[in-house]
ZAMARGU-4260 file (C-alpha; in steps of 0.2 Angstrom, whole numbers, plus 5000, padded with zeros to 4 digits):
<rodrens>
0) 5000/5000/5000 | 5014/5012/5004 | 5023/5009/4988 | 5006/5011/4979 | 5004/5028/4987
5) 5021/5034/4983 | 5018/5029/4965 | 5002/5039/4964 | 5011/5054/4972 | 5026/5053/4960
10) 5014/5052/4945 | 5004/5067/4951 | 5020/5077/4953 | 5026/5072/4936 | 5009/5077/4928
15) 5010/5094/4937 | 5028/5096/4930 | 5023/5092/4913 | 5008/5104/4914 | 5019/5118/4920
20) 5031/5115/4906 | 5017/5115/4893 | 5009/5130/4900 | 5025/5140/4900 | 5028/5135/4882
25) 5012/5142/4876 | 5012/5160/4870 | 5000/5172/4878 | 4987/5178/4866 | 4983/5197/4863
30) 4967/5199/4854 | 4966/5213/4842 | 4949/5217/4834 | 4941/5229/4822 | 4929/5234/4835
35) 4942/5240/4848 | 4953/5248/4834 | 4950/5267/4834 | 4959/5278/4821 | 4969/5292/4829
40) 4980/5303/4819 | 4991/5318/4824 | 4996/5324/4807 | 4985/5335/4796 | 4977/5323/4783
45) 4962/5335/4779 | 4968/5334/4760 | 4960/5317/4759 | 4943/5322/4765 | 4929/5319/4753
50) 4940/5310/4740 | 4937/5293/4733 | 4949/5278/4734 | 4948/5259/4730 | 4955/5248/4743
55) 4960/5233/4734 | 4968/5217/4740 | 4979/5216/4755 | 4990/5200/4756 | 5002/5192/4769
60) 5019/5189/4762 | 5027/5190/4780 | 5037/5174/4784 | 5038/5179/4802 | 5019/5177/4804
65) 5006/5163/4802 | 4990/5166/4793 | 4981/5172/4809 | 4994/5179/4820 | 5010/5189/4822
70) 5022/5187/4836 | 5034/5195/4849 | 5052/5192/4844 | 5054/5178/4857 | 5037/5171/4851
75) 5030/5170/4868 | 5016/5182/4864 | 5005/5181/4848 | 4993/5194/4842 | 4978/5187/4834
80) 4961/5194/4827 | 4945/5185/4823 | 4951/5182/4805 | 4967/5182/4795 | 4980/5196/4798
85) 4978/5203/4781 | 4959/5204/4783 | 4962/5213/4800 | 4973/5226/4791 | 4961/5228/4776
90) 4946/5232/4787 | 4957/5243/4799 | 4963/5253/4784 | 4945/5255/4778 | 4940/5261/4795
95) 4955/5273/4796 | 4951/5281/4778 | 4933/5283/4782 | 4937/5292/4798 | 4946/5305/4787
100) 4930/5307/4777 | 4936/5297/4762 | 4924/5288/4751 | 4930/5270/4751 | 4926/5256/4739
105) 4934/5239/4735 | 4938/5228/4720 | 4921/5221/4719 | 4913/5238/4714 | 4928/5250/4711
110) 4925/5268/4708 | 4931/5270/4689 | 4939/5287/4692 | 4948/5284/4709 | 4965/5276/4712
115) 4967/5259/4720 | 4979/5254/4734 | 4986/5237/4737 | 4996/5232/4752 | 5008/5217/4755
120) 5013/5213/4773 | 5032/5210/4772 | 5036/5208/4790 | 5025/5209/4805 | 5030/5208/4823
125) 5027/5216/4840 | 5042/5227/4836 | 5039/5233/4819 | 5027/5232/4804 | 5034/5232/4786
130) 5023/5234/4771 | 5024/5237/4753 | 5011/5249/4746 | 5006/5250/4728 | 4996/5265/4722
135) 4987/5261/4705 | 4978/5271/4692 | 4966/5257/4692 | 4968/5250/4675 | 4984/5259/4670
140) 4997/5251/4681 | 5005/5256/4697 | 5010/5274/4699 | 5019/5272/4716 | 5027/5256/4724
145) 5035/5259/4741 | 5040/5250/4757 | 5035/5258/4773 | 5042/5252/4790 | 5036/5258/4807
150) 5041/5253/4825 | 5032/5251/4841 | 5035/5261/4857 | 5048/5253/4869 | 5040/5240/4880
155) 5040/5243/4899 | 5055/5236/4907 | 5044/5227/4920 | 5036/5212/4913 | 5021/5214/4925
160) 5017/5231/4916 | 5015/5222/4899 | 4997/5218/4902 | 4986/5211/4888 | 4977/5228/4889
165) 4993/5237/4887 | 4999/5226/4873 | 4983/5227/4863 | 4982/5246/4864 | 5000/5247/4859
170) 4996/5236/4843 | 4982/5248/4839 | 4995/5263/4841 | 5006/5254/4829 | 4992/5251/4816
175) 4988/5270/4817 | 5006/5274/4815 | 5007/5264/4800 | 4992/5272/4791 | 4998/5289/4796
180) 5015/5286/4790 | 5009/5281/4773 | 4995/5295/4771 | 5007/5308/4777 | 5021/5303/4766
185) 5024/5318/4753 | 5028/5305/4739 | 5012/5295/4742 | 5001/5311/4744 | 5008/5318/4728
190) 5006/5302/4718 | 4988/5300/4725 | 4982/5317/4721 | 4990/5316/4703 | 4982/5300/4700
195) 4965/5306/4706 | 4967/5321/4694 | 4973/5311/4679 | 4958/5299/4682 | 4945/5313/4684
200) 4931/5312/4671 | 4932/5323/4656 | 4920/5338/4659 | 4906/5340/4646 | 4906/5357/4639
</rodrens>
């Protein structure tokens, strides 16, 4: 009986140890959602108000992600939305553009006289976002292709301050920084306004 009790005890300790190792190996999940994402920009982007744009395909080419998540550099934390990462950024971009008063359509029913934007996710992590943006005069080919990179704010030194709420808001801040960097880029702004003017319908005299 004594040997049996010792065996049960050792088995229990072993199971607890395995569970602890497994739990430690699992990444903490930070949920990012379109509902909680709130566009917030400090730059003057009023030039875009009332203007049309076609938001075309976003695709994920980042080798440091999975289809549904991007990670911290140590891969102990992963950021996941309700869908694929590229979908999250597409809908976040739509929300951001609409918050500026832009008139946004998509590839299913594009505005014939508005430029289109494509975005490819090249590298996504808790530290930085790197994307390739193509601005297109819809059927006339790309008028601008450019890589944009933004970094997140430094993480707190104390691990206990890196709460899921903090990390979630930090992720939204990086999303805002990405869109603001693109839209406030003089090269993008000039190319977009020129494409819009070139594609304007001919006035009937």
